[in-house]
C-alpha positions in Angstrom: -21.5 -57.1 27.3 -18.3 -56.2 28.2 -17.9 -55.6 24.4 -20.9 -53.5 24.4 -19.2 -51.8 27.0 -16.1 -51.4 25.8 -17.5 -50.2 22.3 -19.5 -47.7 24.1 -16.6 -46.3 25.9 -14.4 -46.2 22.6 -17.0 -44.0 20.9 -16.8 -41.6 23.7 -13.9 -41.3 23.8 -13.4 -40.6 20.1 -15.9 -38.7 20.8 -14.5 -36.7 22.9 -11.0 -36.1 20.7 -13.0 -34.9 17.9 -14.8 -32.3 19.8 -11.4 -31.6 21.5 -9.6 -31.4 18.1 -12.6 -29.2 16.5 -12.0 -27.3 19.9 -8.4 -26.8 19.0 -8.9 -25.7 15.6 -11.5 -23.2 15.6 -9.2 -21.4 18.6 -6.4 -21.5 16.6 -8.5 -20.0 13.8 -9.5 -17.3 16.0 -5.6 -16.4 16.9 -4.8 -16.5 13.0 -7.9 -14.1 12.4 -7.0 -11.7 15.4 -2.8 -11.6 14.3 -3.8 -11.0 10.3 -6.5 -8.6 12.0 -4.0 -6.8 14.1 -1.8 -6.3 11.8 -3.7 -5.0 8.9 -5.0 -2.5 11.4 -1.5 -0.8 12.7 -0.8 -0.5 9.3 -3.6 1.0 8.8 -2.6 3.4 11.8 0.3 4.2 10.8 -0.6 5.3 7.5 -3.3 7.6 9.5 -0.7 9.3 11.6 1.8 10.0 8.9 -0.9 11.3 6.7 -1.6 13.6 9.7 1.9 14.7 10.1 2.9 15.6 6.3 2.2 18.2 4.1 3.9 20.2 0.9 3.5 22.7 -2.1 5.2 20.9 -4.1 2.7 19.3 -6.9 4.2 16.0 -6.6 4.3 16.0 -2.4 0.7 16.9 -3.3 -0.1 14.4 -5.9 1.9 11.3 -3.3 0.2 12.7 -0.9 -3.8 12.8 -2.2 -2.6 9.0 -3.7 -1.9 8.1 0.2 -5.1 9.0 1.3 -7.4 7.5 -0.9 -5.3 3.8 0.0 -6.1 5.0 3.2 -9.7 5.7 3.1 -9.8 2.1 0.7 -7.9 0.4 3.3 -10.6 1.6 6.3 -13.3 0.4 4.0 -11.9 -2.7 3.6 -11.0 -3.9 7.1 -14.7 -2.4 8.3 -16.2 -5.2 5.6 -13.2 -8.1 6.8 -14.2 -11.0 7.8 -11.9 -13.4 7.0 -7.8 -13.7 6.6 -8.0 -12.8 2.8 -9.4 -9.9 3.0 -7.2 -8.3 6.2 -4.7 -9.6 4.1 -5.6 -7.0 1.7 -6.6 -4.4 3.7 -2.8 -4.8 4.8 -1.6 -4.6 1.5 -3.4 -1.4 0.7 -2.3 0.4 3.5 1.1 -0.8 2.7 0.7 1.0 -0.8 -0.7 4.0 0.9 3.0 4.4 2.7 5.1 3.5 0.0 3.5 6.9 -1.5 3.7 8.3 1.6 7.8 7.6 1.5 7.6 8.7 -2.0 6.4 12.2 -0.4 8.8 12.8 1.5 11.5 11.9 -0.8 10.0 14.9 -2.7 10.1 17.1 0.3 14.0 15.9 1.0 13.6 14.5 4.0 14.4 10.9 5.3 11.6 8.6 4.0 11.7 6.5 6.8 12.4 2.7 7.5 12.1 0.1 4.2 8.1 -1.1 4.1 7.1 -4.7 3.1 7.3 -5.4 -0.4 4.4 -5.2 -2.1 3.0 -8.2 -3.5 1.7 -6.7 -6.6 5.5 -4.9 -7.5 6.9 -8.6 -7.3 9.5 -8.5 -10.4 8.6 -4.7 -11.3 11.8 -3.6 -9.9 12.3 0.6 -10.3 13.4 2.9 -12.8 16.8 3.8 -13.0 17.2 6.1 -16.0 14.7 9.0 -17.1 13.2 8.5 -20.0 11.1 10.7 -22.3 9.1 9.3 -25.0 6.0 10.4 -27.5 3.1 9.1 -27.9 0.4 9.8 -30.7 2.0 13.4 -30.9 2.0 13.5 -26.6 5.5 13.9 -24.4 5.4 11.3 -21.7 8.2 11.3 -19.5 9.4 9.1 -16.7 12.5 8.6 -14.1 13.5 7.6 -11.1 13.0 10.9 -8.8 10.3 13.7 -8.7 10.2 16.4 -10.6 7.9 18.7 -11.9 7.3 17.1 -15.3 7.1 13.9 -13.3 4.0 14.3 -10.2 3.2 11.3 -10.3 4.4 9.0 -8.3 4.0 4.7 -9.3 4.7 1.7 -6.6 5.5 -0.6 -10.0 3.2 -3.4 -10.9 1.9 -5.4 -13.8 -0.5 -3.9 -16.5 -2.1 -6.7 -18.9 1.4 -8.7 -17.7 3.9 -6.5 -18.1 6.0 -5.3 -15.4 6.1 -1.0 -14.8 8.7 -0.2 -12.7 8.3 1.7 -9.8 8.9 5.6 -10.6 7.9 9.3 -11.4 5.7 9.6 -14.3 4.7 13.0 -16.2 0.7 11.1 -15.9 -0.5 8.3 -14.4 -1.4 6.3 -17.3 -1.3 3.7 -15.7 -5.3 3.7 -14.6 -6.6 4.0 -18.2 -4.6 0.6 -18.9 -6.7 -1.0 -16.2 -9.6 -0.1 -17.9 -11.3 -0.8 -21.0 -11.7 -0.4 -24.5 -9.2 2.8 -26.0 -7.8 3.1 -22.8 -6.4 -0.2 -22.1 -4.6 0.4 -26.0 -3.6 4.2 -25.2 -2.1 2.9 -21.8 0.0 -0.3 -23.8 1.5 2.1 -25.8 3.1 4.1 -23.8 4.2 1.1 -21.4 5.2 0.3 -25.2 7.5 3.0 -25.6 8.6 4.4 -22.3 10.2 0.5 -22.1 11.5 0.0 -25.3 14.8 -1.7 -25.6 16.4 1.1 -26.9 17.1 2.8 -23.2 19.4 0.0 -22.4 17.9 -0.5 -18.9 14.2 -1.7 -19.2 13.9 -0.2 -15.5 13.1 -3.9 -13.8 14.3 -7.1 -13.2 13.3 -8.8 -16.4 15.1 -12.2 -15.3 12.8 -12.5 -12.2 9.8 -11.1 -14.4 10.3 -13.6 -17.0 10.4 -11.2 -19.3 13.0 -10.5 -22.6 14.8 -7.5 -21.9 15.0 -7.3 -26.5 11.3 -8.1 -26.5 9.7 -5.7 -23.6 7.5 -4.3 -27.1 5.9 -7.1 -28.0 2.9 -6.6 -27.0 1.9 -3.9 -29.3 5.4 -3.8 -31.6 6.9 -0.7 -30.6 3.9 1.6 -31.7 3.5 -0.4 -35.0 -0.7 0.2 -33.7 0.1 3.8 -33.6 -2.0 4.8 -37.0 -4.2 2.2 -36.2 -5.7 5.3 -33.0 -5.9 9.2 -33.7 -3.7 11.2 -31.7 -4.1 12.5 -28.5 -6.8 9.9 -27.8 -4.4 9.4 -24.6 -4.0 12.4 -23.4 -1.8 13.3 -20.9 -4.0 15.6 -18.4 -6.8 13.7 -17.9 -5.9 10.8 -15.1 -6.1 13.1 -12.6 -4.2 11.9 -9.1 -6.9 12.5 -5.8 -5.7 8.9 -4.2 -5.0 8.9 -0.6 -3.5 6.5 1.3 -2.0 5.4 5.2 1.3 6.2 6.4 3.9 3.5 8.0 5.3 6.1 9.6 2.7 6.4 11.8 2.6 9.8 13.1 5.5 10.9 15.3 8.1 8.5 14.2 10.2 11.3 12.5 
């Protein structure tokens, strides 16, 4: 009888410990979720504040702000639908990406870009352009460089296209948008990337070692235009890839 009572007491104690542990784990998960939610909203609100306070007529400024605005709306939609830590982190990443466009717009305006932003996961190892470059692909001219200009109004914060690092910088057309699609657009985008980041420039524009890429072999995907004759000129034209993105602001209203 004593043993039975002791067994019951032990089971009750173990049950109490288990209930306490489950409640504690749930509370900790709720705190973690609340923290990432607050962090994502903080970046989102700073993006919105900065968008309200910036403007300009220069094409590079307008395009960067348009891209920032697109990210702002995307982050807002992601926040509305987010239920998990991963989803809130994705919304935060989108908002911070929007702020990179805000920073680019401020640079194009010739004003202080503000404090550095957290690194974008998608841009890891991609680096940034350090020298201007110009190439002809299928009869069309494409330009890129580290600074905005009349011929390079499209900013890109860096990332990967089909595994290839594409450095942050200013480009004559947003060819990367079609490179993320399918069919001829992919081939066209990769041919442009192949030419723009050819080792003939002497500087691939990104940390090749960190990216795991041999600078002397950055053209391996399509062989420095070897596929050029297979795809008619003009299929991958410049002005087909309009901007129109809008995003958040990391330097939320009033910081500057």
